[in-house]
C-alpha positions, 0 to 999 in steps of 0.5 A: 500500500502506498505510504501516507506521506505521498498523499499528505494533506490532499483532498479526494472527491468521491461521488456515491461515496457512502455506500457499496463500492463507493464507500470502500473507495472512500475508506481506501483514500482516507487510509492513504491520507486523503481528506475525502469528500464523500458525495451522496444524494439519499438519507443523510443519517445513513450516509453519515453513519456509513462514512463514520466507519471510515474514520475522521478522514471522510466528510459527507457532502449532500448533492444531487448530480442531476441538478447542474446548478446545485452541482456548481454551487456545491463545488464552489463551496468545496473549492473554497474550503479545500482548494482543487482536489487531487483526486476525483472519483465519478462513482455514483450510478443508478439502474432502472432496468426494463425491456427496451420496448417498456422503457419510459422517458423517466427510466431513460432520463434518470439513468443518463442524468445520473450515470453520464451527465452527473460525471460531466457536471461534476468534472466540469465544475472541478477540473478547471481548478485541477488543471490550474493547479497542474495536477490531479487524477480523475477516475470514472467508475464504469461497467463491463456492460459499456462494452458487452451489452445485456438485455433489459438495460439499454439505458444503463449500457448506453450511459456507461458506454458514454462514460468511457468515451467521455473518459478518453475525451477528457484524457486528451483535453486535460493533459498533461496536468490531469490524468483521466482513466476508467475503472471497470469492476465486474461482478463484485460482492456488494449487496446490490450485485448479490441481490440483482444476480441472486448470488446468495443462491447456489445455482445462480452463483454457480453459473456466474462463477463458471463465466469467471476464469479466476473462479471467484466473485470480486470484492470491494477490496479488489476494486479499491486496490485498482483505484489506489494504483490509478490515483498514485504515481505508480500509474503516472504514465497512464491516461485515457485507459480502462482498467477492467477488474473482473477476474477475466470475465470479460475476456472469457 
């Protein structure tokens, strides 16, 4: 693990940073010595309780990424209080799965607004300060469905595919000051994934494991290890790339 001295007195912003994979990413960055601003949209008490498990290094900030004016206002407060962040992790995301012929305007708009427009608004608000400071790492949390589609998820797949291309565009435009990469988890042992794919049941779990060459479901620690690599100097010559953490599932 990278020593705390490398990241002393640095700030990281993590959207969706109080639950699931995002909470583990917040905890890892805090353990590395970052002051973490964990953004959330839902229940304040639950968010604070979750973040509190990561120690004093995690501060929660309520924000609705689907409201551009609110994003700008929140980011202005963040910049005034903490200066340009050293790390930005665009992790917040939602699913609203239905067969394509049953998708409503709301299903489409909500997923695109959160998963694609949200990172756009947040990055647009914070990146100018990062570029001016001459440093920073942005990591967009993607999904394997950005490359390999699945049924009943056209809105989600499209949003994550767009996020990958946004990653590449930002890598070109924000260089050389800021590096931008995508981190793509596969099946990960979070409550949401376990419920969605019924991984707590023997037969569905067996089917999923049969698709993963390394023979196990990923953990949030696996994802956090990859994030640590992407935000530290060990990846200093890496930008515009996608790091897939899926036990070989995508290639299999």
